[in-house]
C-alpha positions as CSV (number, residue, x, y, z in Angstrom):
1,M,28.1,11.8,107.1
2,A,31.1,13.7,105.8
3,A,30.3,16.2,103.1
4,D,32.3,16.3,99.9
5,L,30.3,19.4,98.9
6,T,30.5,22.0,101.6
7,A,27.7,24.6,102.1
8,H,30.3,27.3,101.6
9,D,31.4,25.9,98.2
10,L,27.9,25.4,97.0
11,I,26.9,28.9,98.0
12,A,29.9,30.4,96.3
13,Q,29.2,28.4,93.1
14,H,25.5,28.7,92.8
15,R,24.4,31.9,94.7
16,P,25.0,34.1,91.6
17,T,22.6,31.9,89.6
18,L,20.0,31.9,92.4
19,D,20.3,35.7,92.6
20,K,19.8,36.1,88.8
21,A,16.8,33.8,89.0
22,L,15.4,35.9,91.9
23,E,15.8,39.1,89.8
24,T,14.3,37.6,86.7
25,I,11.1,36.3,88.4
26,R,10.7,39.9,89.5
27,T,11.4,41.6,86.1
28,R,9.8,38.8,84.0
29,A,12.6,39.4,81.4
30,Y,14.2,36.7,79.2
31,W,17.0,34.7,80.8
32,S,18.1,31.1,81.0
33,P,21.4,29.7,82.4
34,H,20.8,26.5,80.4
35,P,21.9,26.6,76.7
36,E,19.2,25.6,74.1
37,H,21.6,24.6,71.4
38,P,23.0,21.1,71.3
39,K,26.5,22.3,70.2
40,A,26.8,24.3,73.5
41,Y,27.5,21.0,75.3
42,G,30.7,18.9,75.3
43,D,34.1,20.3,75.0
44,T,33.3,23.8,76.3
45,E,34.7,26.0,79.0
46,G,33.3,25.7,82.5
47,R,31.5,22.6,83.9
48,P,32.2,19.5,81.7
49,S,29.1,18.1,79.9
50,L,28.3,15.3,77.6
51,S,28.5,16.1,73.9
52,M,25.8,14.8,71.5
53,P,27.7,11.6,70.6
54,E,28.6,11.1,74.3
55,G,25.0,11.6,75.4
56,K,23.7,9.0,72.8
57,A,26.4,6.6,74.0
58,A,25.4,7.1,77.6
59,F,21.7,6.4,76.7
60,D,22.6,3.3,74.7
61,A,24.7,2.0,77.6
62,L,21.6,2.1,79.8
63,L,19.5,-0.2,77.6
64,G,19.0,-3.6,79.1
65,T,20.5,-2.6,82.4
66,R,19.3,-2.3,86.0
67,V,19.1,1.1,87.6
68,D,19.9,0.3,91.3
69,L,19.5,3.4,93.4
70,G,20.5,1.8,96.7
71,Q,17.1,2.6,98.2
72,P,15.9,1.0,101.4
73,G,12.9,-1.4,101.1
74,T,13.7,-2.5,97.5
75,D,11.9,-5.8,97.1
76,D,12.1,-6.3,93.3
77,F,13.2,-4.7,90.1
78,V,10.6,-3.8,87.5
79,G,10.4,-2.3,84.0
80,G,8.8,-2.7,80.6
81,E,9.2,0.6,78.8
82,V,8.9,0.5,75.0
83,S,9.8,3.6,73.1
84,P,7.1,5.1,70.9
85,Y,9.9,4.7,68.3
86,G,9.7,1.0,68.7
87,I,12.7,0.2,70.9
88,E,12.3,-2.0,73.9
89,L,14.4,-0.2,76.6
90,G,14.8,-3.3,78.7
91,I,15.7,-1.2,81.8
92,T,14.6,-2.2,85.3
93,Y,14.1,0.0,88.3
94,P,13.7,-0.6,92.1
95,H,10.3,-1.6,93.3
96,A,9.8,-0.4,96.9
97,D,8.2,-1.8,100.0
98,V,6.7,1.6,100.9
99,D,6.3,0.6,104.6
100,T,10.1,0.5,104.7
101,L,10.9,3.3,102.3
102,L,8.6,6.0,103.6
103,P,10.0,6.0,107.2
104,A,13.5,6.1,105.8
105,M,12.6,9.1,103.7
106,R,11.4,11.0,106.7
107,A,14.5,10.2,108.7
108,G,16.6,12.9,106.9
109,M,14.1,15.7,107.3
110,R,15.6,17.2,110.5
111,A,19.0,17.8,109.0
112,W,17.5,19.0,105.8
113,R,15.3,21.5,107.7
114,E,18.2,22.7,109.9
115,A,20.3,23.4,106.8
116,G,18.1,26.4,106.0
117,A,16.5,27.8,102.9
118,E,19.8,29.0,101.2
119,V,21.6,25.7,101.6
120,R,18.6,23.8,100.4
121,A,18.4,26.1,97.4
122,V,22.0,25.7,96.3
123,V,21.9,21.9,96.8
124,C,18.9,21.9,94.4
125,L,20.9,24.0,92.0
126,E,23.8,21.6,92.1
127,I,21.4,18.8,91.2
128,L,20.1,20.8,88.3
129,A,23.7,21.6,87.2
130,R,24.6,17.9,87.1
131,I,21.4,17.1,85.2
132,G,22.3,19.9,82.8
133,A,25.7,18.4,82.2
134,R,23.9,15.3,81.0
135,T,21.3,17.0,78.9
136,H,22.1,15.0,75.8
137,E,21.6,11.8,77.7
138,F,18.4,13.0,79.2
139,A,17.2,14.1,75.7
140,H,17.4,10.6,74.4
141,A,15.7,9.3,77.6
142,V,12.8,11.8,77.1
143,M,12.6,11.1,73.4
144,H,12.3,7.4,73.8
145,T,9.7,7.5,76.6
146,S,7.5,10.4,75.3
147,G,7.8,10.2,71.5
148,Q,9.0,13.7,71.2
149,A,11.3,14.3,68.3
150,F,14.9,14.7,69.3
151,M,15.3,18.4,69.2
152,M,12.1,19.0,71.2
153,A,13.1,16.3,73.7
154,F,16.5,18.0,74.0
155,Q,15.1,21.5,74.5
156,A,11.8,20.9,76.4
157,G,13.1,17.8,78.3
158,G,16.5,19.5,79.0
159,P,17.1,23.2,79.4
160,H,13.5,24.3,79.5
161,A,12.7,21.7,82.2
162,Q,15.8,22.7,84.1
163,D,14.6,26.3,83.8
164,R,11.3,25.4,85.3
165,G,13.0,23.5,88.2
166,L,15.2,26.5,88.9
167,E,12.2,28.8,88.8
168,A,10.5,26.7,91.4
169,V,13.6,26.9,93.6
170,A,13.7,30.7,93.3
171,Y,10.0,31.0,94.3
172,A,10.6,28.6,97.2
173,Y,13.5,30.6,98.5
174,V,11.6,33.9,98.3
175,E,8.7,32.6,100.2
176,Q,10.8,31.0,102.9
177,V,12.9,34.1,103.6
178,R,9.9,36.4,103.6
179,T,9.9,35.9,107.4
180,P,13.1,36.6,109.2
181,D,14.9,33.8,111.1
182,T,14.8,35.8,114.4
183,A,13.2,38.9,115.8
184,E,13.4,40.8,119.1
185,W,10.0,41.8,120.2
186,S,9.3,44.5,122.8
187,K,5.9,45.8,123.9
188,P,5.9,49.1,126.0
189,Q,4.1,48.8,129.3
190,G,4.0,52.5,130.3
191,K,5.8,52.9,133.7
192,R,6.6,49.2,133.9
193,D,9.3,47.4,132.1
194,P,8.4,46.4,128.5
195,L,7.4,42.9,127.6
196,V,10.4,41.4,125.7
197,L,10.5,38.2,123.8
198,A,13.1,36.6,121.5
199,K,11.4,34.9,118.6
200,E,12.7,32.3,116.1
201,F,10.9,31.4,112.9
202,T,11.7,28.2,111.1
203,P,10.2,27.0,107.7
204,V,9.2,23.4,108.2
205,G,8.3,21.1,105.4
206,R,4.9,19.4,105.5
207,G,6.2,15.9,105.0
208,V,6.8,13.5,102.2
209,A,5.8,14.9,98.8
210,L,4.6,12.5,96.0
211,L,5.3,13.4,92.4
212,I,3.1,11.5,90.0
213,G,4.8,11.8,86.6
214,C,3.3,12.1,83.2
215,N,4.1,10.3,80.0
216,T,4.4,13.2,77.6
217,F,6.7,15.7,79.5
218,P,8.2,13.7,82.4
219,T,10.9,16.3,83.2
220,W,9.2,19.5,82.1
221,N,6.1,18.8,84.1
222,G,7.9,16.9,86.9
223,Y,10.7,19.3,87.9
224,P,8.6,22.2,89.2
225,G,6.9,20.1,91.9
226,L,10.0,18.0,92.7
227,F,12.2,21.1,93.3
228,A,9.5,23.2,94.9
229,S,9.0,20.4,97.5
230,L,12.7,19.6,98.0
231,A,13.7,23.3,98.4
232,T,11.0,23.8,101.0
233,G,12.3,21.0,103.2
234,N,10.2,18.0,102.0
235,P,11.4,14.5,101.0
236,V,10.1,13.7,97.5
237,L,8.9,10.3,96.3
238,V,8.9,10.2,92.5
239,K,6.3,7.9,91.0
240,P,6.9,8.0,87.2
241,H,4.4,7.1,84.6
242,P,5.0,3.4,83.7
243,R,5.8,4.3,80.1
244,A,8.2,7.1,81.1
245,V,10.3,6.0,84.0
246,L,13.8,6.5,82.7
247,P,14.0,10.4,82.7
248,L,12.8,10.6,86.3
249,A,14.8,7.6,87.5
250,L,18.0,9.4,86.2
251,T,16.8,12.5,88.0
252,V,16.4,10.7,91.2
253,Q,19.8,9.1,90.8
254,V,21.5,12.5,90.4
255,A,19.6,14.0,93.3
256,R,20.6,11.1,95.6
257,E,24.2,11.4,94.6
258,V,24.3,15.2,95.3
259,L,22.4,14.9,98.6
260,A,24.9,12.3,99.8
261,E,27.9,14.3,98.8
262,A,26.5,17.4,100.5
263,G,26.2,15.5,103.8
264,F,22.4,14.8,103.7
265,D,20.4,11.7,103.6
266,P,20.0,10.5,100.0
267,N,16.7,9.0,100.9
268,L,15.2,12.5,100.8
269,V,14.6,11.7,97.1
270,A,13.5,8.2,96.1
271,L,11.8,6.4,93.2
272,A,8.6,4.4,93.2
273,A,8.5,2.3,90.1
274,E,5.6,-0.1,89.6
275,R,4.8,-3.5,88.2
276,P,2.6,-3.6,85.1
277,G,-1.0,-2.8,86.0
278,E,-0.1,-2.3,89.7
279,G,-1.5,1.2,89.9
280,I,0.3,2.3,93.0
281,A,-0.5,6.0,92.6
282,K,-3.9,5.6,94.3
283,T,-2.3,3.6,97.2
284,L,0.5,6.1,97.8
285,A,-1.8,9.1,97.4
286,V,-3.8,8.3,100.5
287,R,-0.9,7.2,102.8
288,P,-0.8,9.4,105.9
289,E,2.9,10.1,105.3
290,I,2.1,11.8,102.0
291,K,1.5,15.5,102.7
292,I,2.0,17.0,99.2
293,I,1.0,15.6,95.8
294,D,2.0,17.0,92.3
295,Y,0.1,15.4,89.4
296,T,-0.2,16.0,85.7
297,G,-2.6,13.9,83.7
298,S,-6.3,13.1,83.1
299,T,-9.1,15.0,84.7
300,A,-10.6,11.8,86.1
301,F,-7.6,10.9,88.2
302,G,-6.9,14.5,89.1
303,D,-10.4,14.9,90.4
304,W,-10.0,11.6,92.3
305,L,-6.8,12.9,94.0
306,E,-8.4,16.2,95.0
307,T,-11.4,14.4,96.5
308,H,-9.7,11.5,98.2
309,A,-6.2,12.6,99.2
310,R,-7.5,14.8,101.9
311,Q,-4.4,14.6,104.1
312,A,-2.3,16.2,101.4
313,Q,-1.9,19.5,99.6
314,V,-2.7,18.5,96.0
315,Y,-1.4,20.3,93.0
316,T,-3.0,19.2,89.7
317,E,-2.7,19.9,86.0
318,K,-5.6,18.2,84.3
319,A,-7.3,18.5,80.9
320,G,-8.7,21.6,79.3
321,V,-10.2,22.7,76.0
322,N,-7.8,25.2,74.5
323,T,-9.5,27.8,72.3
324,V,-8.5,30.3,69.6
325,V,-10.9,33.1,68.6
326,I,-10.3,34.2,65.0
327,D,-12.0,37.5,64.3
328,S,-9.6,39.4,62.0
329,T,-5.9,39.9,61.3
330,D,-3.6,42.2,59.5
331,R,-1.0,39.4,59.0
332,Y,-3.0,36.6,57.4
333,Q,-0.1,34.5,56.2
334,G,1.7,35.0,59.6
335,M,-1.5,33.9,61.4
336,L,-1.8,30.8,59.3
337,S,1.9,29.8,59.7
338,N,1.8,30.4,63.4
339,L,-1.4,28.3,63.9
340,A,-0.1,25.5,61.6
341,F,3.1,25.2,63.7
342,S,1.1,25.2,67.0
343,L,-1.3,22.5,65.7
344,S,1.6,20.3,64.5
345,L,4.3,20.5,67.2
346,Y,4.7,17.1,68.9
347,S,1.6,15.9,67.1
348,G,-0.6,18.1,69.3
349,Q,0.3,16.1,72.4
350,M,0.8,19.1,74.6
351,C,-1.6,20.3,77.2
352,T,-1.3,23.8,75.6
353,T,-2.0,22.9,72.0
354,P,-5.1,24.7,70.5
355,Q,-8.1,22.5,69.9
356,N,-11.1,24.7,69.0
357,L,-10.7,27.4,66.4
358,L,-13.8,29.6,66.6
359,I,-14.4,31.3,63.3
360,P,-17.5,33.5,62.4
361,R,-19.5,31.7,59.7
362,E,-19.6,34.9,57.7
363,G,-15.8,35.1,57.6
364,I,-13.1,37.5,58.7
365,T,-11.3,40.5,57.5
366,T,-7.6,40.3,56.7
367,D,-4.8,42.3,55.0
368,E,-5.5,40.1,51.9
369,G,-9.2,41.1,51.9
370,P,-12.3,39.3,53.3
371,K,-12.0,35.6,53.9
372,S,-15.0,33.3,54.3
373,Y,-15.1,30.6,56.9
374,D,-14.5,28.0,54.3
375,E,-11.5,29.9,52.9
376,V,-9.9,30.4,56.4
377,V,-10.3,26.7,57.1
378,A,-8.9,25.6,53.7
379,D,-6.0,28.0,53.9
380,L,-5.1,26.8,57.4
381,A,-5.3,23.2,56.2
382,Q,-3.0,24.1,53.3
383,A,-0.6,25.8,55.7
384,V,-0.4,22.6,57.8
385,S,0.0,20.5,54.7
386,G,2.8,22.8,53.4
387,L,4.6,22.8,56.8
388,L,4.5,19.0,56.9
389,G,4.9,18.2,53.2
390,D,8.5,17.1,53.5
391,D,8.6,13.9,55.5
392,A,12.0,14.6,57.1
393,R,10.7,18.0,58.4
394,A,7.4,16.4,59.4
395,N,9.2,13.8,61.5
396,A,11.3,16.5,63.2
397,L,8.2,18.4,64.2
398,L,5.7,15.6,64.9
399,G,7.7,13.0,66.7
400,A,5.7,9.9,67.4
401,L,2.3,9.2,68.8
402,V,2.9,8.5,72.5
403,N,0.4,5.7,72.9
404,P,-2.4,3.8,71.2
405,D,-5.1,6.0,72.8
406,V,-3.9,9.0,70.9
407,K,-4.1,7.1,67.6
408,A,-7.6,5.9,68.4
409,R,-8.8,9.5,69.0
410,L,-7.2,10.6,65.8
411,D,-8.8,7.9,63.8
412,A,-12.2,8.5,65.4
413,A,-12.1,12.3,64.8
414,A,-12.9,11.9,61.1
415,G,-16.4,10.6,62.0
416,L,-17.3,13.7,64.0
417,G,-17.8,16.1,61.1
418,E,-16.6,17.2,57.7
419,V,-12.8,16.6,57.4
420,A,-11.0,19.7,56.2
421,L,-7.6,18.3,56.6
422,P,-7.2,14.5,56.6
423,T,-4.4,12.8,58.5
424,R,-1.7,10.9,56.7
425,E,0.9,8.4,57.8
426,I,4.5,9.3,57.6
427,S,7.3,6.7,57.8
428,N,10.4,7.4,59.9
429,P,13.4,5.8,58.2
430,D,15.4,5.8,61.4
431,F,12.6,4.2,63.4
432,P,10.3,2.1,61.1
433,D,8.0,1.0,64.0
434,A,7.2,4.6,65.1
435,V,3.6,5.7,64.5
436,V,3.8,9.1,62.9
437,R,0.6,10.9,61.8
438,T,-0.1,14.4,60.6
439,P,-2.9,16.4,62.3
440,V,-6.6,16.1,61.3
441,M,-8.9,19.2,61.2
442,V,-12.6,18.8,61.3
443,K,-15.3,21.4,60.5
444,L,-18.1,21.7,63.0
445,D,-21.2,23.9,63.2
446,G,-21.2,25.4,66.6
447,A,-25.0,25.8,66.6
448,K,-25.6,22.0,66.3
449,P,-26.0,20.1,69.6
450,D,-24.3,17.0,68.2
451,A,-21.2,19.1,67.3
452,E,-21.0,20.5,70.8
453,A,-20.4,17.1,72.3
454,A,-17.1,17.0,70.3
455,Y,-15.8,20.5,70.7
456,M,-16.7,20.8,74.4
457,S,-14.5,17.8,75.2
458,E,-10.7,17.5,75.2
459,C,-9.5,15.4,72.3
460,F,-5.8,15.1,73.3
461,G,-3.6,14.6,70.3
462,P,-3.3,16.0,66.7
463,V,-7.0,16.8,66.4
464,S,-8.5,20.3,65.9
465,F,-12.0,21.6,65.3
466,A,-12.8,24.5,63.1
467,V,-16.0,25.7,64.8
468,A,-18.3,27.9,62.8
469,V,-20.1,30.5,65.0
470,D,-22.7,33.1,64.2
471,S,-20.5,36.1,65.1
472,T,-17.4,37.2,67.0
473,Q,-19.6,38.0,69.9
474,D,-20.8,34.4,69.9
475,A,-17.2,33.2,69.8
476,V,-16.4,35.3,72.8
477,E,-19.3,33.9,74.8
478,L,-18.5,30.3,73.7
479,L,-14.9,30.9,74.9
480,R,-16.2,32.0,78.2
481,R,-18.4,28.9,78.6
482,T,-15.6,26.6,77.5
483,V,-13.1,28.0,80.0
484,R,-15.6,28.1,82.8
485,E,-17.0,24.6,82.3
486,K,-14.0,22.7,80.8
487,G,-11.0,24.8,81.6
488,A,-8.1,25.9,79.4
489,M,-4.4,26.0,79.7
490,T,-4.1,28.5,76.8
491,V,-6.4,30.9,75.0
492,G,-5.5,32.6,71.7
493,A,-7.1,35.3,69.7
494,Y,-6.6,37.1,66.4
495,T,-8.3,40.5,65.9
496,T,-7.6,44.0,64.6
497,S,-10.4,45.4,66.8
498,E,-9.4,46.9,70.1
499,E,-13.0,46.3,71.2
500,V,-12.8,42.6,70.5
501,A,-9.4,42.3,72.1
502,Q,-10.7,43.9,75.2
503,A,-13.7,41.6,75.2
504,V,-11.5,38.5,75.0
505,E,-9.1,39.8,77.6
506,E,-12.0,40.5,80.0
507,V,-13.3,36.9,79.6
508,C,-9.8,35.6,80.3
509,L,-9.5,37.8,83.4
510,E,-12.9,36.9,84.7
511,E,-12.4,33.1,84.0
512,C,-8.7,33.1,84.8
513,A,-7.1,31.9,81.6
514,Q,-3.7,32.8,80.1
515,L,-4.2,34.7,76.8
516,S,-1.9,35.2,73.7
517,L,-3.0,37.9,71.3
518,N,-2.2,38.1,67.6
519,L,0.8,35.7,67.5
520,T,2.1,35.7,63.9
521,G,5.9,35.3,64.4
522,G,8.2,32.8,66.2
523,V,6.3,32.7,69.5
524,Y,3.5,30.2,69.8
525,V,0.5,29.9,72.0
526,N,1.5,26.4,73.2
527,Q,5.0,27.5,74.4
528,T,5.9,29.3,77.6
529,A,9.1,30.7,78.9
530,A,10.2,30.0,82.5
531,F,10.8,33.0,84.7
532,S,8.5,35.1,82.6
533,D,5.3,33.2,81.5
534,F,2.9,31.4,83.8
535,H,2.0,27.9,82.6
536,G,-1.7,27.6,83.5
537,S,-3.4,29.9,86.0
538,G,-4.7,27.7,88.8
539,G,-8.0,29.5,88.4
540,N,-10.0,27.4,86.0
541,P,-10.8,23.6,85.8
542,A,-7.8,22.7,83.7
543,A,-5.4,23.1,86.7
544,N,-5.5,24.2,90.3
545,A,-1.9,25.5,90.2
546,A,0.3,27.7,88.0
547,L,3.9,27.0,87.0
548,C,5.3,28.9,88.7
549,D,4.0,31.4,91.2
550,G,4.2,32.0,95.0
551,A,1.1,30.0,95.6
552,F,2.7,26.9,94.0
553,V,5.4,26.8,96.7
554,A,4.1,28.7,99.7
555,N,1.9,26.0,101.1
556,R,4.5,23.3,100.9
557,F,5.9,24.4,104.2
558,R,4.7,26.2,107.4
559,V,6.5,28.6,109.6
560,V,7.0,27.3,113.2
561,E,7.6,30.0,115.8
562,V,9.5,29.6,119.1
563,R,9.2,32.4,121.7
564,R,11.4,32.9,124.7
565,E,11.4,35.5,127.4
566,T,14.6,37.5,127.7
567,V,15.9,39.0,130.9
């Protein structure tokens, strides 16, 4: 296959970006090559990109169409996505005969392996660059499959997801070049001639990787595994969530185009859409060709994958119970505002959103004087109400509930305890069929066994529990038990006591949970920055991997050695 994109050109274009990413994962500084502001796209210098109106038009043009990727083994076209905002997308995607598709995907592995780590990396960066040029189109695709409000879908589904993909490529490159391509080995033999060998070391992908996409963050959660596997020499079969196919289908489309133009087999990346109720993830997960699995979703299916997909290296992000310890603060209003935003963003439909707020029943000390447990809860409820009091602003923060299960949990939460903050319905004038609800906050007594059943289980969505505990020490011990037994993607704490801060930090170090202390400004516990922050730790039950570290990429390939005697 003739290459339109030569390795030389790709390296010249993308090596500076790769080098900057390599530097940044070492320094952990702030950096992103992907603009966060919508106006940065369109008629700008450099690579052409879709403007906001062009992106909306491109999305609208997709509605009611067939996305034909030209994949081998396509035996049908399937679809059925309905936007949480009430729009029927009417888009259909290729359904695969996997007995045909999987061998075709493996056929391109040799050339992809022989290309080497640097070429694989810059091809991946070209894929990301083309996705980046269509960020506005992808934003609408994410918005109308996840229920995120537009600006969040634009940022989290666009530049932040692209950052996470680039971060995975950088880590993959580092791990592959850790071992040299060749080495001359000589062992002295005293008076005899030395033993001499020429050695070659080649990173070899494990085999076909299966990406099982999620409904809420199809690109943000999907890109790390996709690009980590592809950059380490593995074909990637993308199995999207049935309600969020479009963003990943567009991703596969771009990847196949770039691979073909670069002279590689486009079947190195393929899509596996499913018929309603087909449930092909279980079938695919245990296929002998599948050697790597990336999954974000429920604990039940994540546990099933870890137990049954024994032939594969499985990376899971499951459920956890995220906890905030509130002991004291010297910025009371800042704490309330920060927590209110964290509880409200995307209707709490983030794996990092706080759920349990552990507050001593005797109250806390603040810069505004002592505050009782009831005062803290009432003030936080008022902060949330104030933040979401304007319906236009509320719609921009909350988005829409992603599926009926979230609404059912929200409605049931009021029966678990005393409601400190009732939920209310909000109408969206642009999308009257969207289900938009403000968060509910429920007061629970941490000493009562019936309350424990609620706060020791994940209640995904806009639900939080203000848990009264006997003391800060009890809060710290409850935090420890929660992370150890249920896992946590995030932990937060507010304290003016160095002793308390050290106690919480020690729990997080021992139980392997990511901690944010005393956030009162514009950084929130449920947000992380690529190249600097680790998303999850891989060390507690919420997830067995972190986005992104060396462990996330290093076991996606093995190094094969060839030794030759030299004369």
